[in-house]
N, C-alpha and C positions, 0 to 999 in steps of 0.2 A: 523242718521236715527232713527226715533221714533219707539216705540215698537208696533207691531201689536196687536190688541185686538179682542176678540170675546165675545159675550153675550150668556148666557145660562139661562134658566128659569125652575123652579121646582114648582109644585103646589101640595100640599098635605094637607088633612084635611082643616083647616081654614087659611093656611099659603101660601103666594106666596113669593118665593125667586128669586131674580134676581142677577146673578153672572156675573161679568165682569172679564175676564181673560187676563193676559199679556202673549202673545205667546213667546216673547223673554225671558221671565222668565220661559218658558216652562210649560204653564198651571198653573202658579202661580196666585192665586186669587188676583185681584187688588182692587175690591170693591164688597161689597155684600149689597143688599137692601132687608130687610125682612119686609113684611107687615102681621100683625096678624089681621085678620078680626074680630075674636070674641072679642078681647080686644081693637080693634079700635086704634092700635098703629103701628108705623113705626120705624125700626132701620136701620141706614146706617152704615155699618162697613167697615173700611179701614184697612186691615191687615198690621201690621208691625211685626218685629221679635226681641224681643217682645216690646210692647204689641199691641193689636188691638186698633185703635182709633174708638170710637163709637159715632155716633150722634143719639140722641134719640128724637123722635117726639111723644108726648103723645096723638095725635089725628090725625086720618086720614084726618080730615078737613084741617090739616096743610100741606097736600101734595103739595099745591101750592108753599110752601116755598122750595120744592125740585126741582122746575123747573130749577134753574141754574145748579143743579147737572145733571139732565137728559139732559139738553142742552149740558153740558160739555162732558158727555159720548157719546152723539150722534156725537158731533164734532170729538171726538177721533176716533170713529168707522168709520166715513166717511173719515177722513183724512188718516187712515191707510189701508182702504180697497184696495187701489191700489197697495200696496207693498206686495210682497210675499217673499222677501229676508229674510232668516233665517239662522243663522250660525250653522246649524245642520249637524254633520258628523256622519255617521253610518258605522259599519264594522261587517260583518258576521264572525264568528270565531268558530272553533272546529269541523267542519264537516269532515275534511280530516285526523285527528289524526296525525298531524305532530309536536306534542309537543309544539305548540305555546301557550304562556301564555298571559294574559292580560298585564302584566308588560313589555312584549316585544314590545308592540305597542306604538309608540310615541303619546302623548296626548297633544294637544295644549290647554292651560288653557282658551283661548279666544273663544272656541267653545263649544257647547253642544255636547258631545260625547256619542253615544250609541253603546255598544257592543251587538250583537245579536247572542246568542248561537244557533248553528245549528247542530242537530234539535231535537225537541221532536216529536215523530211520534206515532200515534195510531196503532201500530203493535206490535206483540210479539217480544221479543229480542232473540229468538232462532236463532242461526247462521246457522242452516241447512235450514230452510224454514220459514222465518217470515210471519205471516198472520195478517190480519186486526183485530183490537180489538174493533171496534165500539165506538171510543171516549175515550178509556182507554189509555192515553198517557204514553210512556216510554221514557227514556233518550237515545238519539243516538249520542250525541256529546262527545267530549273527556273530560269527567267529572273528570278524574284523574288530568289533568292540569288546568281544569276550574271548580273547586270545589266550594261549598258554602263558604268555608273559603277565597278562592281567590276572589270571588265576593265581599265579605264584605271588604276585604283588598283594592281592587282597588278603591272602592267607597269612602272609608275613606281617601285614599291618594289623590284622585282627586274628589273634590265635584261636578265637572261638568260632571261626568260620571254616566250614567244609564246603566243597564243591562237588556236585555229582552231575550225572547226565540222565535225562529221561529218554526212554526208548519208545518209539511208535508215534503216539499222538493221534489226533483226530484225522488230520488230512495232510496230503502232500500235493502241492500245486493245485489246490482247490478240490481235489478228489479224495475219497476215503483212503487212508493209509491202512492197508490190510496186513494182518498177520497171515503169511502165506508160505509156509515151509514146503520144500520139495520132499524131504524126509527128515525125521528127527535128527539122525546122526549128522547129516550134512549141514543142517541148519545150525546145530550146536557147534560143530567144528568151525564153521565160518564165523559165527557170532563171537566165539571165544577169541579167535584170531583178530578179527577186525576191531572189536571193542577193546581188546587188550592194547592194541596200538593207540587207540584214541585215549584210553585211560592213562597210559604212560606219557603220551605226548602232552596232555593237558594237566598231568599230575592230579587226576581226579580221585575222589575218596569213595564214591559209591555210584550205584545206578538206581533208577526208578523205572518201573514197568508201567507204561501207559498206553498199551494197545487198546483200541476201542472198536475195531472192526476185524472180522475174522473170516478166513477161508480155510479153517481147520477146526476140528472138533475140540471140545474142552480137554480131553485126555492128551491129545497131541500138544496143545498149548502148554498144559501143565508139565509135560515131560521136557519140551524144548526149553521153556523158561526155567524150570526147576534144575535141569542139568547145567544150564548156563550159570545160574547164580551159585550153584554148588561148586562148580569148577573155579569161578572167579574168587569165591571166598577161600576155597582150599589152597589156591595159588597165591593168596595174600594180595590180590589186585584191588579188592574193595573192602571197605570197613563197614559199609551199610548197604542194605537193599530195601527198597520200598515198592509198594504197588499202589496204583491209582485207579481203583474201580469206581463205578457209580451205579445208581439203582436202575439198572436196565436188565431185563431177563437174560439176553444173550451175553452181555458183559459179565454179569454176576455168575453165570454158569461156568464161564472160563476161569474167572479168578477164584471162585470157590473150589474148583477142581485143583487149581494150583495150591491153594491154601491147605487143602486136605492132605496133600502129599508132602509139600515142601514148606508149609507154614513156619516150621521151626527155624528156617533160614531167612525168614522175612522179618526185618526189624521194625518197619512202620507201615501202616495202612493210611495212605493219603486219600481218604475217601472224599469224592467230589460232592460235598453236600450242596454246592451251588448249582448242581444239575437239577435239583428240585425246583418246583414252581416258585415264582417270586412273590407269591402270596403266603409263603411259609411263615407260620407264627412261632414264637418261642417254644410253646408246648409241643408243637409238631416237630420242631427241630430236635428237641430232646428225645422225642419218640423215635425219630429216624436214627439218631445216634445209638439209642439202646438196641434198636433192631440190628444195626451193623456190628455192635459189640457181640451180639449173639451169633451173627453170621461168621465173623472172624474172631471166634472165641479165643481169648488169651492174647490177642494182638493189641498193639498200641495204635488206637484209632485217633487220627488227627482230625480236628474240625477244620473247616475251610470257608473262605469267601472269595468271590470274584470282585476285582477292583472296582468295576463300574456299578456294582450292586444290582445288575439287571436280572439276576436269577438267585434262587435260594433265599436265605435269610440275610439281608444286607447288613453291613457293619454299622450303618446309621439307623437301623430299625430293629435292633434287638440282638444282633449276633453276639456282641460282647456280654450282654446280660446272660445269654444262654451259656457262654463259656464260663462265666463266673459261677453259674449254678453247677456246672460240671466240675469245676475246680473245687467247689465246696464239698462235692461228693468224692474227691480224689480220683476223678476219672478223666482229667484233661491231659492227654498225652502230647499235646502240642497243637499248633495252628499253622496252616499253610495258606498261601495266597496265589491265585492266578490273576494277574501276573505283574511283574515289575514294569514291563513295557507299557502297560496301561496305567499303572499307579504313578508313573513319573509326572504326568500332567496334573495329578491331584496332590502333588507334594509329598507323597508317601505317608499321608497323615494316618491312615488306618494301620499301616505297618508299624508306625511308632506306637500306636495305641495297643496293638496286639502284643508287641514285645514288652511293653510296660506291664501289661496284665500278667504275662508269663513270668516276668522277673520278680514279681512281688510274692 
């Protein structure tokens, strides 16, 4: 299978940059074309490690000589547009304080593996009565076992590992964790500052948005989260952004509003298919998947299961058969699991199976 590609463009001052990314290299730059209008020049840069290979064209009038390159890029884009298969495996970790460590989880070297720390929440850390902090995020995962040192260690040991943090979650101290901004501007300012510190302290690679309860309308949610991810990406603080909705009217209204305006900045949709009833059949699962592909059109929709198999389509009762069907259709953008804390007692057997499926 060839590598999926996508194109991105930036325009600033007198410069136009066109970036072509290789998705199986997980947003690795494949080719960059830079046009300098003021100096009437073109650069075509093909990155290697090291060095870059650069083709320099001294005059924009020579742009016709780039025609074969543009045709080649277009051919790649067209040929890869049909395939959504990506060997991406993701696991939430640390929410249940069960002493699980990164090193406990089996990692297949033939997949892109993302750990997602659960959670950072904009609430006070008071054990008596946590309250919202308007975008000032605090750590609510097991940071003793999942510390900055351990993040660095697992990424050094496994070059295919990235580590991100999930924001929000279902609850804090047994009560719903609400998205509750005071104003858009103040929430975004606080979030960029507090998350920036956490991201730098833990050397994180991305964020996941998992708010499930709301005291703000969908448009406010969309602007707060959209401006946050836009700023973090623009400042180079994150390499990926994902969202984690599920099939609930209020939840979907907020995430679809975000997708409508800022979907181009969202790399993955970690859809919680395990939120469906535990009587879900394989045909129903496929139907649910198709529905979310329509909702989040153009997005990379990941399938998912919950470790104990209590909800959705369990891994022991057809989940992997459904994933194989999606892979045959070139629609499997990856698999994620909730969660490593619970999988530890099961020997991570389904994590091994999921990664093996993605790696083949």
